[in-house]
C-alpha positions as CSV (number, residue, x, y, z in Angstrom):
1,M,-4.0,26.7,20.4
2,S,-2.8,25.1,16.7
3,A,-5.7,24.5,14.8
4,D,-4.9,20.7,14.6
5,N,-6.4,18.5,16.4
6,S,-6.0,15.4,15.3
7,D,-5.1,12.7,17.3
8,P,-0.6,12.1,16.9
9,Q,-1.4,8.5,16.7
10,E,-4.6,8.3,14.9
11,E,-2.7,10.5,12.2
12,G,0.2,7.6,12.2
13,L,-1.9,4.3,11.6
14,R,-3.2,6.2,9.2
15,H,0.7,6.8,7.4
16,L,0.9,3.3,7.9
17,A,-2.1,2.0,6.5
18,R,-1.7,3.9,3.1
19,L,1.9,2.1,3.3
20,A,0.9,-1.2,3.5
21,S,-1.6,-0.2,1.0
22,L,1.4,0.9,-1.6
23,V,3.5,-2.1,-0.8
24,T,0.2,-4.2,-1.9
25,S,-0.2,-2.8,-5.4
26,A,3.8,-2.7,-6.2
27,A,3.1,-6.1,-4.6
28,E,0.3,-6.9,-7.7
29,A,2.2,-4.7,-10.1
30,A,4.8,-6.9,-10.0
31,V,3.4,-10.1,-11.0
32,R,2.0,-8.3,-14.1
33,I,5.0,-7.0,-14.8
34,A,6.3,-10.6,-15.6
35,S,2.4,-11.5,-16.9
36,V,3.1,-8.3,-19.7
37,R,6.8,-9.1,-20.2
38,R,6.4,-12.9,-20.8
39,R,4.0,-12.1,-22.8
40,L,6.0,-9.7,-25.4
41,P,6.9,-11.0,-28.7
42,P,11.4,-11.6,-28.8
43,A,13.2,-8.4,-30.2
44,P,13.8,-8.1,-33.8
45,T,17.5,-7.9,-33.9
46,G,20.6,-9.8,-32.1
47,G,21.5,-13.4,-30.4
48,L,18.3,-15.2,-27.6
49,P,17.8,-13.1,-24.9
50,P,20.2,-14.2,-21.6
51,A,18.2,-16.4,-19.7
52,S,16.1,-15.6,-16.7
53,P,17.5,-17.6,-12.7
54,G,17.3,-21.5,-12.6
55,S,16.0,-21.7,-16.6
56,A,17.4,-24.7,-18.4
57,Q,21.3,-25.0,-19.7
58,P,21.0,-24.4,-23.6
59,A,21.2,-27.2,-25.4
60,K,24.6,-28.5,-27.6
61,G,24.3,-26.4,-30.8
62,A,23.0,-23.6,-29.4
63,Q,26.1,-21.3,-29.4
64,K,26.0,-21.5,-32.9
65,A,22.1,-20.1,-32.7
66,R,23.3,-17.1,-30.9
67,S,25.9,-15.2,-34.0
68,A,22.8,-15.3,-35.9
69,P,19.2,-13.5,-35.7
70,L,16.5,-15.2,-34.2
71,T,14.0,-15.7,-36.4
72,A,12.0,-18.8,-35.4
73,P,8.7,-18.0,-34.6
74,R,8.1,-18.0,-30.3
75,P,5.4,-21.4,-30.1
76,A,1.4,-20.1,-30.1
77,P,0.5,-19.9,-26.2
78,S,-2.3,-23.1,-25.2
79,A,-5.7,-22.2,-24.7
80,R,-5.4,-21.7,-20.3
81,T,-8.7,-22.0,-18.2
82,E,-12.0,-20.6,-18.8
83,G,-12.5,-16.9,-19.3
84,A,-9.1,-16.2,-19.7
85,V,-7.6,-13.4,-20.8
86,S,-6.1,-13.0,-24.2
87,R,-3.0,-12.4,-26.1
88,A,-2.5,-9.2,-27.9
89,P,-0.9,-9.0,-31.4
90,A,2.3,-9.2,-31.7
91,G,4.0,-5.7,-31.5
92,R,1.5,-5.1,-29.0
93,A,1.5,-4.7,-25.3
94,A,-0.6,-7.3,-23.9
95,V,-4.1,-6.4,-22.4
96,L,-4.5,-5.3,-19.2
97,L,-5.7,-8.2,-17.2
98,R,-8.9,-9.3,-15.8
99,R,-8.4,-10.1,-13.0
100,P,-5.4,-9.5,-10.3
101,H,-3.2,-12.5,-10.0
102,E,-4.7,-14.2,-13.5
103,D,-1.1,-15.2,-14.4
104,L,-1.7,-17.8,-10.5
105,Y,-5.2,-19.0,-11.2
106,A,-4.4,-19.9,-14.4
107,V,-0.8,-21.8,-13.8
108,H,-3.1,-23.5,-11.4
109,Q,-5.3,-24.9,-13.9
110,E,-2.6,-26.0,-15.8
111,A,-1.1,-27.6,-13.8
112,L,-4.0,-29.6,-12.2
113,E,-4.3,-31.2,-15.8
114,F,-1.7,-32.6,-15.7
115,Y,-1.4,-34.5,-12.6
116,Q,-4.4,-35.8,-13.8
117,E,-3.0,-36.7,-16.6
118,R,-0.6,-38.8,-14.8
119,V,-2.7,-40.5,-12.4
120,S,-3.2,-43.2,-14.7
121,D,0.4,-45.2,-14.3
122,S,0.4,-44.7,-11.1
123,W,0.1,-45.8,-7.2
124,V,-2.8,-43.7,-6.9
125,P,-6.1,-45.8,-8.4
126,T,-5.6,-48.7,-6.6
127,Y,-5.0,-46.8,-3.3
128,L,-8.6,-45.2,-3.8
129,A,-9.8,-48.6,-4.2
130,S,-9.1,-49.7,-1.0
131,R,-10.9,-47.2,0.6
132,R,-13.8,-47.3,-1.4
133,L,-13.1,-43.9,-3.0
134,E,-13.2,-44.2,-6.5
135,V,-15.1,-41.1,-7.3
136,A,-12.3,-39.3,-6.1
137,L,-10.6,-39.6,-10.3
138,E,-14.7,-37.8,-11.1
139,Q,-15.4,-34.9,-11.2
140,P,-15.8,-32.5,-9.6
141,W,-12.7,-33.8,-7.2
142,S,-10.4,-34.8,-9.9
143,A,-7.7,-36.4,-8.0
144,G,-4.4,-36.6,-9.3
145,Y,-0.7,-38.0,-9.0
146,A,2.7,-35.6,-9.0
147,P,4.7,-38.0,-9.9
148,A,8.4,-38.4,-7.9
149,G,10.9,-36.7,-10.3
150,W,12.3,-33.2,-8.5
151,T,11.7,-30.9,-11.1
152,D,8.9,-33.1,-13.1
153,L,5.7,-30.5,-13.2
154,T,8.5,-27.1,-13.1
155,D,10.2,-28.7,-15.9
156,H,6.5,-29.0,-17.8
157,L,5.3,-25.6,-16.6
158,R,8.6,-23.9,-18.3
159,R,7.3,-25.3,-21.8
160,R,4.1,-23.8,-21.6
161,G,5.8,-20.3,-21.2
162,W,5.6,-20.4,-17.8
163,S,8.2,-18.0,-16.3
164,D,10.0,-18.6,-12.7
165,E,8.3,-16.4,-11.1
166,V,4.9,-17.1,-11.6
167,L,6.0,-20.2,-10.7
168,V,7.3,-19.7,-7.0
169,A,4.4,-17.2,-6.8
170,S,1.7,-19.4,-7.0
171,G,3.9,-21.8,-5.0
172,L,3.9,-25.0,-7.2
173,S,7.7,-24.5,-7.4
174,R,9.8,-23.6,-4.7
175,P,14.4,-23.6,-4.8
176,A,16.3,-25.3,-3.6
177,R,19.1,-25.4,-1.7
178,T,21.1,-25.6,-4.5
179,G,19.2,-22.3,-6.2
180,R,17.3,-24.6,-8.4
181,L,13.5,-24.7,-8.6
182,I,12.4,-28.1,-7.7
183,D,8.1,-29.2,-7.5
184,H,6.5,-28.4,-4.7
185,F,4.6,-31.9,-4.1
186,R,6.0,-35.3,-5.1
187,D,4.7,-38.8,-5.4
188,R,1.2,-37.1,-3.1
189,L,-1.4,-38.1,-5.1
190,V,-3.0,-34.6,-5.2
191,L,-6.7,-32.3,-4.5
192,P,-7.7,-29.4,-6.3
193,L,-8.5,-26.7,-3.7
194,R,-11.0,-24.1,-5.2
195,V,-12.4,-21.2,-4.6
196,R,-15.6,-20.6,-7.1
197,D,-14.7,-22.6,-10.0
198,D,-11.2,-21.6,-10.2
199,V,-8.2,-24.2,-8.7
200,V,-6.0,-21.5,-6.0
201,G,-4.1,-24.8,-4.4
202,F,-3.7,-28.4,-3.5
203,V,-3.8,-30.8,-0.8
204,G,-1.4,-34.0,-1.6
205,R,-1.3,-37.2,0.3
206,C,1.4,-39.3,0.4
207,A,1.6,-42.9,-0.5
208,E,1.0,-45.6,2.1
209,G,4.3,-47.4,4.1
210,A,6.3,-43.2,3.0
211,D,9.1,-42.6,5.3
212,S,7.7,-42.0,8.3
213,R,9.8,-38.6,9.1
214,T,7.0,-37.7,5.8
215,P,4.1,-35.5,6.0
216,K,1.4,-37.6,5.7
217,Y,-0.5,-33.9,4.3
218,L,0.8,-31.5,2.8
219,N,-0.9,-28.1,1.5
220,S,0.3,-25.0,-0.8
221,P,2.3,-22.8,0.5
222,A,0.1,-19.3,0.4
223,S,0.1,-17.3,-1.9
224,A,-1.9,-14.1,-3.3
225,I,-4.7,-16.2,-4.1
226,Y,-4.1,-19.2,-1.7
227,D,-4.5,-18.4,2.2
228,K,-5.3,-21.6,4.0
229,S,-7.3,-20.0,7.4
230,A,-9.8,-19.3,5.0
231,T,-9.9,-22.2,2.5
232,L,-12.1,-25.5,2.8
233,Y,-12.2,-27.9,1.3
234,A,-15.4,-29.3,-0.3
235,A,-16.6,-30.6,-4.3
236,R,-18.0,-26.6,-4.5
237,D,-17.6,-23.3,-3.2
238,P,-19.5,-23.8,0.2
239,R,-20.8,-20.8,-0.6
240,D,-22.2,-21.7,-4.0
241,V,-25.9,-21.6,-4.0
242,R,-26.2,-25.1,-4.9
243,W,-25.7,-26.2,-2.4
244,W,-27.3,-24.5,0.2
245,G,-30.0,-28.0,0.4
246,A,-27.4,-29.5,1.2
247,T,-26.2,-29.9,5.2
248,P,-23.0,-29.7,4.8
249,V,-20.4,-31.9,7.7
250,L,-17.1,-30.4,9.2
251,V,-14.2,-33.3,8.5
252,E,-10.5,-33.0,9.2
253,G,-8.8,-34.3,6.5
254,P,-10.2,-34.0,2.8
255,L,-10.6,-38.1,2.1
256,D,-13.6,-38.0,4.8
257,A,-15.2,-34.6,3.0
258,I,-15.0,-37.4,-0.9
259,A,-17.0,-39.7,1.7
260,V,-18.8,-38.4,3.2
261,S,-20.3,-36.0,-0.6
262,S,-19.8,-39.9,-2.1
263,C,-22.0,-41.6,0.2
264,S,-25.1,-39.4,-0.3
265,G,-25.9,-38.3,-3.2
266,D,-26.5,-34.8,-1.9
267,R,-28.5,-34.9,1.5
268,W,-24.9,-34.1,2.9
269,A,-22.1,-32.0,2.0
270,G,-18.1,-33.1,3.3
271,V,-16.7,-29.5,3.9
272,A,-12.6,-30.0,5.3
273,L,-10.5,-27.9,7.6
274,C,-6.8,-29.0,6.4
275,G,-4.4,-29.2,8.4
276,T,-5.6,-25.7,10.5
277,A,-8.1,-24.7,13.4
278,M,-10.8,-23.2,12.3
279,S,-11.3,-19.3,11.5
280,D,-13.7,-17.4,11.9
281,R,-13.4,-16.4,7.8
282,H,-13.2,-20.2,7.4
283,V,-17.3,-19.8,9.6
284,D,-18.1,-17.2,6.9
285,A,-17.5,-19.4,3.3
286,L,-19.3,-22.0,5.1
287,V,-22.6,-20.9,6.3
288,G,-22.5,-17.0,4.2
289,P,-24.0,-14.3,5.5
290,S,-27.7,-15.7,6.9
291,R,-28.4,-18.1,8.6
292,R,-30.9,-19.5,6.8
293,A,-28.6,-20.3,4.3
294,H,-27.3,-23.2,6.3
295,P,-29.8,-24.1,10.0
296,E,-27.5,-27.2,10.1
297,V,-24.4,-28.5,10.4
298,V,-22.7,-31.7,12.2
299,V,-18.6,-31.7,13.0
300,A,-17.9,-35.3,12.6
301,T,-13.8,-34.7,13.5
302,D,-12.1,-37.8,15.2
303,H,-13.1,-38.4,19.0
304,D,-9.1,-38.2,19.5
305,H,-7.7,-35.2,22.0
306,A,-6.9,-33.5,18.9
307,G,-10.7,-33.8,17.2
308,Q,-12.2,-32.9,20.0
309,A,-11.0,-29.5,20.5
310,A,-12.0,-28.9,16.9
311,A,-14.9,-29.9,18.3
312,E,-15.0,-27.4,20.5
313,T,-13.3,-24.5,18.8
314,A,-16.4,-25.7,16.2
315,L,-19.7,-25.2,18.8
316,R,-17.9,-21.6,19.6
317,R,-17.4,-20.4,16.2
318,L,-20.6,-21.6,14.9
319,A,-22.8,-21.1,18.0
320,A,-24.1,-17.7,16.7
321,R,-23.9,-18.3,13.2
322,C,-26.1,-22.1,12.7
323,G,-30.0,-22.9,13.7
324,D,-28.6,-26.3,14.5
325,L,-25.2,-28.1,15.4
326,H,-24.5,-31.9,16.1
327,R,-21.7,-34.2,16.3
328,L,-21.3,-37.1,14.4
329,E,-20.6,-40.1,16.7
330,L,-18.0,-42.3,14.6
331,P,-17.0,-45.5,15.6
332,P,-14.2,-45.8,18.0
333,G,-10.3,-44.7,16.0
334,Q,-12.0,-44.1,13.1
335,D,-12.9,-41.0,11.0
336,P,-15.7,-40.3,7.7
337,A,-13.3,-42.0,5.4
338,D,-13.3,-44.9,7.7
339,A,-16.5,-46.2,8.4
340,L,-17.2,-45.7,4.5
341,R,-14.3,-48.3,4.1
342,Q,-15.5,-50.4,6.5
343,A,-19.6,-50.5,6.4
344,G,-19.7,-49.0,2.7
345,P,-21.9,-46.0,1.5
346,D,-24.9,-47.4,2.8
347,G,-23.0,-47.2,6.2
348,L,-22.1,-44.4,6.6
349,H,-25.2,-43.0,4.9
350,A,-27.1,-44.8,8.1
351,L,-24.3,-42.8,10.7
352,L,-24.9,-39.4,9.0
353,T,-28.7,-40.4,9.7
354,S,-29.0,-41.0,13.2
355,G,-25.9,-41.4,14.7
356,R,-25.7,-37.6,15.9
357,K,-26.1,-36.1,18.7
358,P,-26.2,-32.5,19.8
359,L,-23.3,-30.6,19.7
360,L,-22.9,-29.9,23.1
361,T,-24.0,-33.0,24.4
362,S,-21.0,-34.4,22.7
363,V,-18.5,-32.0,24.1
364,L,-20.2,-31.2,28.1
365,D,-19.9,-35.0,27.2
366,A,-15.6,-35.0,26.7
367,R,-15.4,-32.7,29.7
368,L,-17.2,-34.2,32.5
369,Q,-15.9,-37.6,31.7
370,R,-12.7,-36.7,32.5
371,W,-14.3,-36.9,36.4
372,E,-16.4,-40.2,35.8
373,G,-15.7,-42.2,38.9
374,Q,-15.8,-38.8,41.1
375,L,-19.1,-37.4,40.9
376,Q,-20.8,-38.9,43.3
377,W,-19.9,-36.6,46.1
378,V,-21.1,-32.5,46.1
379,D,-17.4,-31.0,46.1
380,S,-16.2,-32.7,42.9
381,R,-19.4,-31.9,41.2
382,V,-19.0,-28.4,41.2
383,R,-15.9,-28.6,40.4
384,A,-16.9,-30.7,37.0
385,A,-19.2,-28.0,36.7
386,R,-16.1,-25.1,36.6
387,H,-14.0,-27.6,34.3
388,A,-17.5,-27.2,31.9
389,A,-18.7,-23.4,32.4
390,P,-15.9,-22.4,30.2
391,V,-17.8,-24.6,27.3
392,I,-21.8,-22.3,28.4
393,A,-19.8,-18.7,28.6
394,A,-18.8,-19.1,24.4
395,L,-22.5,-20.1,23.8
396,P,-24.8,-16.8,22.5
397,E,-26.9,-15.5,25.5
398,R,-29.3,-16.4,24.5
399,A,-28.4,-20.4,24.9
400,R,-26.4,-20.6,28.1
401,S,-29.6,-20.4,30.1
402,E,-30.5,-23.7,28.5
403,A,-27.6,-24.3,28.5
404,S,-27.0,-24.2,32.4
405,R,-30.2,-25.6,33.5
406,Q,-28.8,-28.9,31.4
407,L,-26.2,-28.8,32.8
408,A,-27.3,-28.7,36.3
409,V,-29.6,-31.1,35.9
410,R,-27.4,-33.6,34.9
411,L,-25.3,-33.1,37.9
412,D,-27.3,-32.7,40.4
413,L,-26.6,-29.0,40.9
414,L,-28.9,-25.5,41.7
415,Q,-29.2,-24.6,38.3
416,T,-28.0,-20.7,40.2
417,T,-24.2,-22.3,41.3
418,V,-24.0,-23.6,37.1
419,E,-24.7,-20.0,36.2
420,A,-22.4,-18.6,39.0
421,A,-19.8,-21.0,37.4
422,V,-20.2,-19.5,34.0
423,E,-20.5,-16.1,33.9
424,Q,-17.0,-16.4,36.2
425,A,-15.6,-18.3,33.3
426,G,-17.9,-15.7,30.5
427,R,-15.0,-13.0,32.5
428,S,-12.0,-15.1,32.2
429,V,-12.5,-16.0,28.7
430,A,-12.9,-13.0,27.7
431,G,-9.4,-12.2,27.7
432,G,-8.2,-15.9,27.9
433,P,-7.0,-18.6,24.8
434,S,-9.0,-19.7,23.2
435,L,-11.5,-22.2,23.8
436,S,-9.7,-24.8,21.9
437,R,-6.8,-24.9,24.4
438,Q,-8.4,-24.5,26.7
439,N,-7.7,-28.6,27.4
440,T,-4.5,-27.9,28.3
441,V,-4.6,-24.0,29.4
442,R,-5.2,-24.0,33.8
443,Q,-7.7,-20.5,33.8
444,G,-7.5,-19.0,37.3
445,T,-11.3,-19.8,37.1
446,E,-11.1,-23.6,35.5
447,E,-11.3,-26.3,37.7
448,A,-8.2,-28.2,36.9
449,E,-8.4,-31.5,36.0
450,P,-8.4,-34.8,38.7
451,E,-5.1,-36.2,38.4
452,R,-5.0,-39.5,36.7
453,V,-3.3,-42.1,34.9
454,S,-4.1,-44.2,32.1
455,P,-3.7,-47.8,32.3
456,S,-0.7,-47.1,29.1
457,R,1.1,-45.1,30.8
458,R,1.3,-47.4,34.3
459,R,2.3,-50.4,31.3
460,G,4.7,-48.2,31.1
461,R,4.3,-47.5,26.7
């Protein structure tokens, strides 16, 4: 027998892990090399350095300069963000970066300053005032404006000394079909996305009356410092201990987060998902490692189909990590920003204070509402219990018994009947689609919805 008893599959996995580590290191090295090259002084002799791809063409008369040595000094580098890496003296290699991807953090900070300098002459202040959200122009929200020009930001950052490699890696610029770099955000209200105190990306809203093909909201593309599945939009990073005295309110859009936070001082903290489903990494950022950090979370998603699905996902992911989960009972067709515009800060604050109900009750209400008018028959009540059972099955084990009891009382069924449906649903959910998809995906143990036709469909709309 061979002395090597290692499993070939495990050995292969270890090789793959080492390969992935090497690829990641190479990617980081490329960013660092580009940063170092940008910091080196110009060549002492010879003509102008070759133009990088996508760089601007030299102006008229520049050809004469090619025959003479380049003696003009380079412009002094501007100050970057607080704590940014310092430049090395001329003739010496640049110092090592303080953090990986330091340039990506710094270029985002310069982009934010560019956007803020242009906000006063745009449509953004008028739009925010119409929604009672003027506070978005102030710290820490720092709303700005991305000009409508194709390359306004790209040209500005190039003049500041940033290379095309950094602009593309940051997601602030992207190649057009022609091959030249253009701005990712154009003619949009832009809001910075932060992790700790660093700007890692932006979310931009288009102007009112924009072309219907234009997406209402646009996020920065994924980069080495920005991952949409792990980043939340808020005034400050939710992990900041200064926030631990506020109650997080989970909303769907950045303007909703601003509305919630601005109406209540430090009582409520709006936190937005920004167009993506809630993940476990979002939960880690929201509630932290300890349940004591946020004993309560309020879910304030819309009451349409997508909002109900988001509420179910929040229940499934937060139930095991939070002490209390509530749902904000918004007026029909409104989100928190709409409520602020119509009722003002005091009205939204009163709604947050007294317009909440347990999240589990809200989610079950939405599921049982589909059976409204058919619960006078025992068979329909049993089928309704089966349809609601996956919601309870997703709860922590300690909470299932009480939830089953409440559903049994509500449907006038034996608790053992409901518990059997929950147990059967739990076996299916463990290997099936996520709870947020169970509104449209039929499980083998989940009862199908009753056949119903909405009034709008009967009218041919």
